[in-house]
C-alpha positions in Angstrom: 10.1 -238.3 9.2 8.4 -235.1 10.4 5.7 -233.8 8.1 5.8 -230.1 7.3 2.3 -228.6 7.2 1.7 -225.5 5.2 -1.3 -223.7 3.8 0.8 -222.4 0.9 0.4 -224.6 -2.2 3.8 -223.5 -3.5 5.3 -224.6 -0.1 3.7 -228.0 -0.6 5.1 -228.3 -4.1 8.5 -227.3 -2.9 8.5 -230.0 -0.3 7.5 -232.6 -2.8 10.2 -231.5 -5.2 12.8 -231.7 -2.4 11.7 -235.2 -1.5 11.7 -236.4 -5.1 15.2 -235.0 -5.6 16.4 -236.6 -2.4 14.8 -239.9 -3.6 16.9 -239.7 -6.8 20.1 -239.5 -4.8 19.0 -242.4 -2.6 18.2 -244.6 -5.5 21.5 -244.0 -7.2 23.3 -244.3 -3.8 21.8 -247.8 -3.2 22.5 -249.1 -6.7 26.1 -250.2 -6.1 27.4 -253.6 -7.2 28.0 -255.6 -4.0 27.8 -254.9 -0.3 31.0 -252.9 -0.1 29.8 -250.4 -2.8 26.4 -250.1 -1.1 27.9 -249.5 2.3 30.3 -246.9 0.9 27.4 -245.0 -0.7 25.3 -245.2 2.5 28.3 -243.6 4.2 28.5 -240.9 1.6 24.8 -240.2 2.0 25.2 -239.9 5.7 28.0 -237.4 5.3 25.8 -235.3 3.0 22.9 -235.5 5.5 25.3 -234.4 8.3 26.6 -231.5 6.2 30.1 -232.9 5.9 30.5 -231.6 2.3 34.3 -231.3 2.3 34.4 -234.9 3.5 32.3 -236.1 0.6 34.5 -234.1 -1.8 37.7 -235.6 -0.3 36.3 -239.1 -0.5 34.9 -239.0 -4.0 36.6 -236.4 -6.2 39.8 -238.3 -7.2 37.9 -241.6 -7.9 34.4 -240.6 -9.1 33.4 -242.7 -12.1 29.6 -243.1 -12.1 26.4 -241.0 -12.0 25.9 -241.6 -8.3 29.4 -240.2 -7.5 28.8 -237.2 -9.8 25.4 -236.4 -8.2 26.9 -236.7 -4.7 29.8 -234.4 -5.7 27.4 -231.9 -7.3 25.3 -231.9 -4.1 28.4 -231.6 -1.9 29.8 -228.6 -3.8 26.3 -226.9 -3.7 26.4 -227.5 0.1 29.9 -226.2 0.4 28.7 -223.0 -1.3 26.4 -222.6 1.6 23.3 -223.2 -0.6 21.2 -226.4 -0.4 18.4 -227.2 -2.7 16.1 -226.1 0.1 17.8 -222.7 0.3 17.5 -222.0 -3.4 14.0 -223.4 -3.9 12.8 -221.5 -0.9 14.4 -218.3 -2.1 12.7 -218.7 -5.5 9.3 -219.3 -4.0 9.6 -216.6 -1.3 11.0 -214.1 -3.8 8.1 -214.5 -6.1 5.7 -214.1 -3.2 7.4 -211.2 -1.5 4.8 -208.6 -1.0 7.5 -206.0 0.2 9.2 -206.0 -3.2 7.9 -205.2 -6.6 10.6 -207.3 -8.1 10.7 -211.0 -7.3 14.2 -211.6 -8.7 15.8 -208.9 -6.5 14.2 -210.5 -3.4 15.6 -213.8 -4.5 19.1 -212.3 -4.9 18.9 -210.8 -1.4 17.9 -214.1 0.2 20.7 -216.0 -1.5 23.3 -213.5 -0.4 22.4 -214.2 3.2 23.5 -217.8 3.1 26.2 -218.2 0.4 29.8 -218.8 1.4 33.0 -216.9 0.4 33.8 -219.6 -2.2 30.3 -220.0 -3.5 30.9 -219.0 -7.1 33.7 -221.6 -7.7 31.8 -224.2 -5.7 28.6 -223.7 -7.7 30.6 -223.9 -10.9 32.0 -227.3 -9.9 28.5 -228.4 -8.8 27.1 -227.6 -12.2 30.0 -229.4 -14.0 29.3 -232.6 -12.0 25.6 -232.5 -12.7 26.4 -232.0 -16.4 28.4 -235.2 -16.4 25.2 -237.0 -15.7 22.7 -235.2 -18.0 24.9 -233.4 -20.6 22.8 -230.8 -22.4 19.4 -232.5 -21.9 18.3 -229.9 -19.4 17.7 -227.3 -22.2 15.1 -229.6 -23.8 11.6 -229.4 -22.4 10.6 -232.8 -23.8 11.7 -236.4 -23.7 13.5 -236.5 -20.3 13.1 -239.2 -17.7 12.0 -238.2 -14.2 15.5 -238.9 -12.9 17.0 -236.7 -15.5 14.5 -233.9 -14.7 15.6 -234.1 -11.0 19.3 -233.7 -11.8 18.4 -230.9 -14.2 16.5 -229.2 -11.4 19.7 -229.4 -9.2 21.8 -228.1 -12.1 19.4 -225.2 -12.8 19.3 -224.2 -9.1 23.1 -224.1 -8.9 23.3 -222.0 -12.0 20.6 -219.5 -10.9 22.2 -219.3 -7.5 25.5 -218.3 -9.2 23.9 -215.2 -10.7 22.7 -214.1 -7.2 26.2 -214.6 -5.8 27.7 -212.4 -8.6 25.2 -209.6 -8.0 26.1 -209.8 -4.3 29.8 -209.4 -5.3 29.3 -206.4 -7.6 26.9 -204.6 -5.3 27.9 -202.4 -2.4 24.9 -203.1 -0.1 22.9 -206.1 -1.2 20.3 -205.3 1.4 19.4 -202.2 -0.7 19.2 -204.2 -3.9 15.4 -204.6 -3.7 14.9 -201.1 -2.2 13.8 -198.8 -4.9 14.6 -195.7 -2.8 18.3 -196.4 -2.1 21.1 -195.9 -4.6 24.1 -198.2 -4.4 27.1 -196.4 -5.9 29.2 -199.5 -6.2 26.4 -201.2 -8.2 26.3 -198.1 -10.4 30.0 -198.4 -10.9 29.8 -202.1 -11.7 27.2 -201.6 -14.4 29.3 -198.8 -15.8 32.3 -201.2 -16.0 30.1 -203.8 -17.7 28.7 -201.3 -20.2 32.1 -199.7 -21.0 33.7 -203.1 -21.6 30.8 -204.2 -23.8 30.2 -201.0 -25.8 33.6 -199.2 -25.5 32.0 -195.8 -24.9 31.9 -193.7 -21.7 28.6 -194.3 -19.8 26.5 -191.3 -19.0 26.6 -191.8 -15.2 30.3 -192.6 -14.6 33.8 -191.6 -15.6 35.9 -194.6 -16.8 39.7 -194.4 -17.0 41.6 -197.3 -18.7 44.9 -198.0 -17.1 48.0 -199.9 -18.3 47.5 -203.6 -18.8 48.8 -205.8 -16.1 49.8 -209.5 -16.1 48.6 -211.7 -13.3 51.5 -214.2 -13.2 49.7 -217.1 -11.5 46.9 -216.9 -14.2 49.2 -216.1 -17.1 46.5 -213.6 -18.1 46.7 -209.9 -18.8 43.8 -207.6 -17.9 43.1 -203.9 -18.4 42.3 -202.2 -15.1 39.4 -199.9 -15.1 39.2 -197.0 -12.6 35.6 -195.8 -12.2 34.0 -192.9 -10.4 30.3 -192.3 -10.2 29.1 -188.8 -11.4 26.5 -188.5 -8.6 29.0 -189.2 -5.9 29.1 -186.0 -3.8 32.0 -187.1 -1.7 35.4 -185.3 -2.1 37.4 -186.9 -3.3 35.0 -189.2 -5.1 35.2 -192.9 -4.3 37.2 -194.9 -6.8 36.0 -198.3 -7.9 38.4 -200.8 -9.5 37.6 -203.5 -12.1 39.5 -205.7 -14.6 38.6 -206.1 -18.3 39.7 -209.2 -20.2 40.7 -209.4 -23.9 37.2 -210.5 -24.7 35.9 -207.1 -23.5 34.2 -208.4 -20.5 34.7 -207.5 -16.8 35.9 -210.4 -14.7 34.4 -211.2 -11.4 36.7 -210.0 -8.6 36.7 -209.9 -4.8 38.9 -207.5 -2.8 42.3 -206.3 -3.9 45.7 -207.8 -4.3 49.0 -207.6 -6.2 49.3 -209.2 -9.6 52.0 -211.6 -8.4 50.5 -213.1 -5.1 46.9 -213.9 -4.4 47.8 -214.3 -0.7 47.9 -210.5 -0.5 44.1 -210.4 -1.1 42.5 -207.9 1.2 39.2 -206.0 1.4 40.9 -202.7 1.4 42.5 -200.9 -1.6 46.1 -199.6 -1.1 49.2 -198.9 -3.0 50.5 -202.3 -1.9 47.4 -204.0 -3.2 46.6 -201.9 -6.2 44.4 -204.2 -8.3 41.0 -205.7 -8.2 41.6 -209.3 -7.4 40.1 -212.1 -9.7 38.0 -214.8 -8.0 39.9 -217.5 -9.9 43.5 -218.0 -8.6 44.9 -220.7 -10.9 45.3 -220.8 -14.7 43.2 -224.0 -15.0 40.3 -222.6 -13.0 37.2 -221.1 -14.7 37.6 -217.4 -15.5 34.3 -215.9 -14.3 33.1 -212.9 -16.2 30.2 -210.8 -14.9 28.3 -211.0 -18.2 29.1 -214.7 -18.5 27.3 -215.5 -15.2 24.5 -213.0 -15.4 23.6 -213.8 -19.0 24.8 -217.2 -20.2 24.7 -219.1 -16.9 21.5 -217.4 -15.7 19.7 -218.1 -19.0 20.7 -221.8 -18.9 19.9 -222.1 -15.2 16.4 -220.6 -15.6 15.7 -222.7 -18.6 16.9 -225.9 -16.8 14.5 -225.2 -13.9 11.6 -224.2 -16.2 12.1 -227.4 -18.2 12.3 -229.7 -15.2 10.2 -228.3 -12.3 6.5 -228.3 -11.8 4.2 -225.6 -12.9 4.5 -223.5 -9.8 8.3 -223.1 -9.8 8.3 -222.8 -13.6 5.9 -219.8 -13.1 8.2 -218.2 -10.5 11.2 -218.6 -12.8 9.2 -217.0 -15.7 8.3 -214.1 -13.5 12.0 -213.6 -12.6 13.0 -213.5 -16.2 10.1 -211.1 -16.9 11.4 -208.8 -14.1 14.8 -208.7 -15.7 13.4 -208.1 -19.2 11.2 -205.3 -17.7 8.0 -206.9 -18.9 4.6 -207.1 -17.3 3.8 -210.5 -15.8 0.1 -211.4 -15.8 -1.8 -214.7 -16.0 1.5 -216.7 -15.9 2.9 -215.0 -19.0 5.2 -212.1 -19.7 4.6 -209.3 -22.3 8.2 -209.7 -23.4 9.8 -213.0 -24.5 13.3 -214.1 -25.3 16.5 -214.6 -23.5 18.3 -212.2 -21.1 21.0 -210.3 -23.0 23.9 -208.2 -21.7 22.0 -205.0 -22.5 18.9 -206.1 -20.7 20.9 -207.2 -17.6 22.8 -203.9 -17.5 19.5 -202.0 -17.8 17.9 -204.1 -15.1 20.9 -203.6 -12.7 20.7 -199.8 -13.4 17.0 -199.8 -12.6 17.7 -201.2 -9.1 19.3 -197.8 -8.3 
């Protein structure tokens, strides 16, 4: 095996973490009962190594029944999302060290958006669900975890944290400007206005929000309230209109493109009278309904905690710095002046501050 040499201590730690995590999969892979099981698991490992993620999913999903299968499926769905453990760990370390950005988390988001696939959000959700079959809720506990459990928790935390970056990419207009303090992203402004309006039920200061008639998406058997938003500072005439969907829990759902409410095959990148609604990411009633706040608050908190409780000191420090960025604290000597979890209010404020 080639040895990667680096003068960066964090790079060394990252490599060691990757090797340890890979070792976990190998140990479980080779723990089958009998030659046939061992040969099958070696075949699965080779498919993962070759990047044949859909092949692993097709092979295991209908018959998975043990930790090795669940870990391999979790890894395959992470790979299908376009994000390997190397990608996400590298983005965390590089984001924290980015000298061109005053905000490490925004640099992390920008890096993840460059590699994630069009199905990344649903793939990462499935990845997390398979890793949870192995470790349950143990990842939120700092103490009393075996080394193998810690490794799976690291995978789980990386998939969860990656999900938040994917959502920000979806709600932003130009993700390349996300870490640029001098560039305003009108779509991101509109997205935070939609989140704020759904959460607080008051008109935000920087946008105009118009509630439209509720619409039933027949394949989902779910009704949503369309929100039509214009940004006050938009100098174009007419002003650009941004479309969102609010669910009955007063949260905006994650959407991609536009479609009719009766056929997801009409999904397109362009709004028109024939595709009049923002189009939900989930296309079936049994799929997870992703809400912007759910991913950016609940999933991100759990993901960051899982990494911090499972990784070594260097990566834990980087994750603490990311949370401090979002909470608008000062990060010095490995600690933040503000403590606590990310809330919907703090995330809305953070996203607004990126403009």
